[in-house]
TORKOL-4160 file (C-alpha; in steps of 0.2 Angstrom, whole numbers, padded with zeros to 4 digits, m for minus):
130
<pt num="1" X="0246" Y="0030" Z="m0129"/>
<pt num="2" X="0258" Y="0017" Z="m0132"/>
<pt num="3" X="0261" Y="0002" Z="m0121"/>
<pt num="4" X="0279" Y="0002" Z="m0114"/>
<pt num="5" X="0285" Y="m0015" Z="m0110"/>
<pt num="6" X="0302" Y="m0024" Z="m0110"/>
<pt num="7" X="0310" Y="m0042" Z="m0111"/>
<pt num="8" X="0326" Y="m0049" Z="m0104"/>
<pt num="9" X="0334" Y="m0065" Z="m0101"/>
<pt num="10" X="0333" Y="m0072" Z="m0083"/>
<pt num="11" X="0350" Y="m0072" Z="m0074"/>
<pt num="12" X="0347" Y="m0089" Z="m0067"/>
<pt num="13" X="0339" Y="m0099" Z="m0082"/>
<pt num="14" X="0342" Y="m0089" Z="m0098"/>
<pt num="15" X="0323" Y="m0089" Z="m0102"/>
<pt num="16" X="0315" Y="m0073" Z="m0109"/>
<pt num="17" X="0304" Y="m0064" Z="m0097"/>
<pt num="18" X="0292" Y="m0050" Z="m0102"/>
<pt num="19" X="0285" Y="m0035" Z="m0091"/>
<pt num="20" X="0290" Y="m0019" Z="m0083"/>
<pt num="21" X="0309" Y="m0014" Z="m0082"/>
<pt num="22" X="0314" Y="m0011" Z="m0064"/>
<pt num="23" X="0331" Y="m0008" Z="m0054"/>
<pt num="24" X="0330" Y="m0016" Z="m0037"/>
<pt num="25" X="0344" Y="m0013" Z="m0024"/>
<pt num="26" X="0350" Y="m0026" Z="m0012"/>
<pt num="27" X="0363" Y="m0025" Z="0003"/>
<pt num="28" X="0376" Y="m0039" Z="0000"/>
<pt num="29" X="0392" Y="m0040" Z="0009"/>
<pt num="30" X="0389" Y="m0022" Z="0016"/>
<pt num="31" X="0388" Y="m0015" Z="m0001"/>
<pt num="32" X="0373" Y="m0008" Z="m0010"/>
<pt num="33" X="0371" Y="m0017" Z="m0027"/>
<pt num="34" X="0358" Y="m0013" Z="m0040"/>
<pt num="35" X="0351" Y="m0026" Z="m0053"/>
<pt num="36" X="0339" Y="m0025" Z="m0067"/>
<pt num="37" X="0323" Y="m0035" Z="m0065"/>
<pt num="38" X="0309" Y="m0038" Z="m0076"/>
<pt num="39" X="0291" Y="m0038" Z="m0066"/>
<pt num="40" X="0274" Y="m0044" Z="m0071"/>
<pt num="41" X="0258" Y="m0048" Z="m0063"/>
<pt num="42" X="0250" Y="m0065" Z="m0065"/>
<pt num="43" X="0232" Y="m0065" Z="m0058"/>
<pt num="44" X="0236" Y="m0059" Z="m0040"/>
<pt num="45" X="0254" Y="m0063" Z="m0040"/>
<pt num="46" X="0268" Y="m0051" Z="m0044"/>
<pt num="47" X="0283" Y="m0060" Z="m0051"/>
<pt num="48" X="0300" Y="m0051" Z="m0051"/>
<pt num="49" X="0315" Y="m0060" Z="m0060"/>
<pt num="50" X="0334" Y="m0053" Z="m0061"/>
<pt num="51" X="0339" Y="m0052" Z="m0079"/>
<pt num="52" X="0356" Y="m0050" Z="m0088"/>
<pt num="53" X="0357" Y="m0032" Z="m0092"/>
<pt num="54" X="0363" Y="m0033" Z="m0109"/>
<pt num="55" X="0348" Y="m0043" Z="m0115"/>
<pt num="56" X="0335" Y="m0030" Z="m0110"/>
<pt num="57" X="0325" Y="m0023" Z="m0124"/>
<pt num="58" X="0310" Y="m0012" Z="m0126"/>
<pt num="59" X="0294" Y="m0018" Z="m0136"/>
<pt num="60" X="0291" Y="m0008" Z="m0152"/>
<pt num="61" X="0272" Y="m0007" Z="m0152"/>
<pt num="62" X="0272" Y="m0007" Z="m0171"/>
<pt num="63" X="0259" Y="m0013" Z="m0183"/>
<pt num="64" X="0258" Y="m0018" Z="m0201"/>
<pt num="65" X="0249" Y="m0008" Z="m0214"/>
<pt num="66" X="0233" Y="m0018" Z="m0209"/>
<pt num="67" X="0234" Y="m0013" Z="m0191"/>
<pt num="68" X="0240" Y="m0030" Z="m0185"/>
<pt num="69" X="0252" Y="m0030" Z="m0170"/>
<pt num="70" X="0269" Y="m0036" Z="m0174"/>
<pt num="71" X="0279" Y="m0044" Z="m0160"/>
<pt num="72" X="0295" Y="m0035" Z="m0163"/>
<pt num="73" X="0307" Y="m0030" Z="m0149"/>
<pt num="74" X="0324" Y="m0021" Z="m0148"/>
<pt num="75" X="0338" Y="m0032" Z="m0153"/>
<pt num="76" X="0328" Y="m0042" Z="m0165"/>
<pt num="77" X="0337" Y="m0046" Z="m0182"/>
<pt num="78" X="0328" Y="m0046" Z="m0199"/>
<pt num="79" X="0333" Y="m0049" Z="m0217"/>
<pt num="80" X="0328" Y="m0036" Z="m0229"/>
<pt num="81" X="0333" Y="m0037" Z="m0248"/>
<pt num="82" X="0347" Y="m0048" Z="m0244"/>
<pt num="83" X="0354" Y="m0038" Z="m0229"/>
<pt num="84" X="0353" Y="m0041" Z="m0210"/>
<pt num="85" X="0346" Y="m0027" Z="m0200"/>
<pt num="86" X="0344" Y="m0025" Z="m0180"/>
<pt num="87" X="0330" Y="m0015" Z="m0172"/>
<pt num="88" X="0337" Y="m0001" Z="m0161"/>
<pt num="89" X="0330" Y="0013" Z="m0151"/>
<pt num="90" X="0339" Y="0029" Z="m0155"/>
<pt num="91" X="0335" Y="0047" Z="m0152"/>
<pt num="92" X="0317" Y="0044" Z="m0148"/>
<pt num="93" X="0315" Y="0033" Z="m0164"/>
<pt num="94" X="0314" Y="0015" Z="m0168"/>
<pt num="95" X="0326" Y="0010" Z="m0182"/>
<pt num="96" X="0331" Y="m0005" Z="m0193"/>
<pt num="97" X="0350" Y="m0003" Z="m0192"/>
<pt num="98" X="0361" Y="m0011" Z="m0205"/>
<pt num="99" X="0373" Y="m0024" Z="m0198"/>
<pt num="100" X="0382" Y="m0026" Z="m0214"/>
<pt num="101" X="0379" Y="m0010" Z="m0222"/>
<pt num="102" X="0378" Y="0008" Z="m0215"/>
<pt num="103" X="0360" Y="0012" Z="m0219"/>
<pt num="104" X="0345" Y="0013" Z="m0209"/>
<pt num="105" X="0326" Y="0012" Z="m0212"/>
<pt num="106" X="0313" Y="0019" Z="m0199"/>
<pt num="107" X="0305" Y="0003" Z="m0192"/>
<pt num="108" X="0288" Y="0011" Z="m0195"/>
<pt num="109" X="0291" Y="0012" Z="m0214"/>
<pt num="110" X="0297" Y="m0006" Z="m0215"/>
<pt num="111" X="0281" Y="m0012" Z="m0205"/>
<pt num="112" X="0270" Y="m0003" Z="m0217"/>
<pt num="113" X="0278" Y="m0007" Z="m0233"/>
<pt num="114" X="0267" Y="m0006" Z="m0248"/>
<pt num="115" X="0271" Y="m0022" Z="m0255"/>
<pt num="116" X="0265" Y="m0031" Z="m0240"/>
<pt num="117" X="0280" Y="m0041" Z="m0237"/>
<pt num="118" X="0283" Y="m0038" Z="m0218"/>
<pt num="119" X="0300" Y="m0045" Z="m0214"/>
<pt num="120" X="0300" Y="m0059" Z="m0201"/>
<pt num="121" X="0311" Y="m0060" Z="m0185"/>
<pt num="122" X="0326" Y="m0072" Z="m0190"/>
<pt num="123" X="0335" Y="m0070" Z="m0172"/>
<pt num="124" X="0341" Y="m0057" Z="m0161"/>
<pt num="125" X="0358" Y="m0050" Z="m0155"/>
<pt num="126" X="0358" Y="m0061" Z="m0140"/>
<pt num="127" X="0355" Y="m0078" Z="m0149"/>
<pt num="128" X="0364" Y="m0081" Z="m0164"/>
<pt num="129" X="0351" Y="m0089" Z="m0176"/>
<pt num="130" X="0353" Y="m0083" Z="m0194"/>
């Protein structure tokens, strides 16, 4: 069974937090407002931080050809054969979606490349680091 976890940037500090994705409702000025949160447990303490909705991304759970876990998240950017790709979840699959060309790789096929050259994260769609 695959582990389902998310990351998101905190609304107050912009730092990444990792855990379960939840929607919390609050009553503000007589209106019910919903905000996305990432929650996690540290020891006996439950932490819950409001996150910027656009930054929420799911963990891929992918492994390389040797079974080593890859720390890849939805929204991460990679360079493969001179082109930049982003990890997206679409129609139940994890894809490497071409930013500068209309081509997709399945993320699993990229992770298990026979030549052993597993691409490294070069940034993500929320922080421009290319």
